[in-house]
C-alpha positions in Angstrom: -18.8 81.8 -90.2 -22.6 81.6 -90.1 -24.8 84.1 -88.4 -28.3 82.7 -87.9 -31.0 85.0 -86.7 -33.9 83.2 -85.0 -37.4 84.0 -83.7 -37.9 87.2 -85.8 -40.3 85.6 -88.3 -40.1 87.1 -91.8 -39.3 90.6 -90.6 -36.1 91.7 -92.5 -35.9 95.1 -90.6 -35.8 93.4 -87.2 -33.3 90.8 -88.6 -31.0 93.5 -89.9 -31.3 95.3 -86.5 -30.3 92.2 -84.7 -27.3 91.8 -86.9 -26.3 95.4 -86.5 -26.4 94.9 -82.7 -23.9 92.1 -82.9 -21.6 93.3 -85.6 -19.3 95.4 -83.4 -16.7 92.9 -82.1 -18.1 90.0 -84.0 -14.8 89.4 -85.9 -13.0 89.3 -82.5 -15.2 86.4 -81.4 -14.4 84.2 -84.5 -12.0 81.4 -83.7 -9.3 80.9 -86.3 -9.4 77.6 -88.3 -12.8 76.8 -86.8 -16.2 76.8 -88.3 -18.2 79.3 -86.2 -21.9 79.7 -85.9 -23.5 82.6 -84.1 -27.2 82.0 -83.2 -28.9 85.3 -82.5 -32.3 85.2 -80.8 -34.1 88.4 -80.0 -37.5 87.1 -79.0 -40.1 89.5 -77.6 -39.9 89.6 -73.9 -42.8 90.3 -71.5 -42.8 93.7 -69.9 -41.2 94.0 -66.5 -42.6 95.9 -63.5 -40.8 99.2 -63.2 -41.3 99.5 -59.4 -39.4 96.2 -59.0 -36.3 97.7 -60.7 -36.8 101.0 -58.8 -36.9 99.1 -55.5 -33.7 97.3 -56.3 -32.0 100.7 -57.1 -33.3 102.1 -53.8 -32.0 99.1 -51.9 -28.5 99.6 -53.5 -28.6 103.2 -52.2 -29.8 101.9 -48.8 -33.0 103.9 -49.1 -36.7 102.9 -49.1 -38.3 103.0 -52.5 -40.9 105.6 -51.3 -38.2 107.9 -49.9 -36.2 107.7 -53.1 -39.3 108.3 -55.2 -40.2 111.4 -53.2 -36.7 112.7 -53.9 -36.5 112.0 -57.7 -40.1 112.3 -58.9 -41.1 115.1 -61.2 -43.3 117.6 -59.4 -46.5 119.2 -60.7 -44.6 122.5 -60.9 -41.9 121.0 -63.0 -44.4 119.5 -65.3 -46.3 122.8 -65.7 -43.0 124.6 -66.4 -42.1 122.1 -69.1 -45.5 122.4 -70.7 -45.1 126.2 -70.8 -41.8 125.9 -72.6 -43.0 123.7 -75.4 
């Protein structure tokens, strides 16, 4: 069995992190009597627009994104209360 970690440059911390993400269940994916290679590639991904994801969630709930946002957003009062407690 070979585990190749790609696209992380010479960053051993990120490479170990990638390996740790894959370790649970890795042995279950090894085929008996077969040479197995796992190619792990954790390249940086561009950021995604949060409103796009929120809109998809609202659609699944059969709501408009703005109505759902009005329901779940943190109010100024809640923010002030949190600041007073810290």
